[in-house]
N, C-alpha and C positions, 0 to 999 in steps of 0.2 A: 780582234785579238790584241791584247796588250803586249808591249815590248817587255820581256822578262828582265832586261838589263836597265830599264829606266825606273826611277824612283818617283812615284806619284807625289805631287806637291801636298796632297790632302791625306797622306798616309798618317793615321793617328799615332802609330808606334814611333815614327820618325819625329813627329811633333813632340810627343812625350819625352823622347830621348834628348831632343834639343832643349826643352824646358828644364829638365832635371840637370842638364849639364851646366846650367847657369846658376844653380842653387849651391851655395857654399856648404861644405860638409858639416860645419858646426850647425847649421840650420836643420839638416837632415837628422843628425844625431840627436839634437835637442827635441825635435818633433817625435822621434821614435821614443825617447825617454818620457816625454809628456804623455804619450799614448799608454806606455807601460804604467806610469804613475796613476793615470786616471782609471785604468782597468783594475789595478790593485786596490785603489780606494773603494771602488764599487764593491769588490769581493770582500772588503773589510767592513762593509755596511756603512760607509761614510758618505754615500751618495744620498742627496736630499730626497730624490724621487724613489729610491729603493733602500730605506733605512733598515728594513728587516732582512735584506739579503746578506748572507754571509757564507762564504766558501773559502776557508782558510787554506786549503790545498792549492786552489787556484791563486790566491793572494801570494802564497809562499813562492810559487813558480814565477810569478810576475815580478816580485821583489828581487828574487835571485837574478832574473834576467836584467832588470834595471841596474842592479849593483855591478854585474859583470860588464854591461855596456859602459857604465860610467868609469869603471876601473880601466877598461881597455881604451877608452877615448879620452882620458883625463888630459893628456898632453895636447891633443888636438883641440879640445874645448878651451883650455886656458882657465884660469882662476875665475875670471869674470862670468863665464858661461857655466862652469862646473859648480860653483859654490851654491847657487840656489837649487840646482838639481840635487846635489849631495844633501842639502837641508831637507828637501822633499823626501828623499830616500830615508833619511833618518826618521822623519816624522811617520813614514809608513812602517818602518821597522818597530817604532815604539807603539804604534796603533796595533800592529800584529801582536806584540807582547801583551798588550792590554786585552785584546780580544781572545787570546788563547787561554783555554782552561788548563792545559797541560804545558808548563813552561819548557822551553828548549834548554838543553845543556848550554852553559856559557860558551859563546863563540860558534854555536851551531844554528842560531836563528837564521831566518831568511836574509840572505845577502852578507851575512857576517864573515863568510870566508874571504870576501873582498874588502869589507870595511873594518873588520875587527869587531870585537864584542861591543854591543850597544847597551848602554846603561841609562835608565831614565834620568838619573841625577847627574850624568856626566856632562861636563861642560862642552859647548860646541867647539868644533874645530875651527 
């Protein structure tokens, strides 16, 4: 019988907790953002191996989540890390506009409640 008050050295949960404790928050946020970006790109039909796949409802949800994450974490990320993620978000928003057969009202496209209205010809921030 094992002692209920001892922590086994090989406890996978304890190991995972120790490992994640060493990862800076900027890396965790950036990784989550990249997963959202990749999934949105797939649902926009931008994946090389699934060019015919398109699910704009899923893409909208993922772009909204990405925009919210970047908005909420902007201060933690700092400009150096946030800028390329914002550029990727903008590219996804423009790809969504291009893929959509029914345009959203200005300012209501995916993520625009966080980023403001996205225009194809607008200059980059």
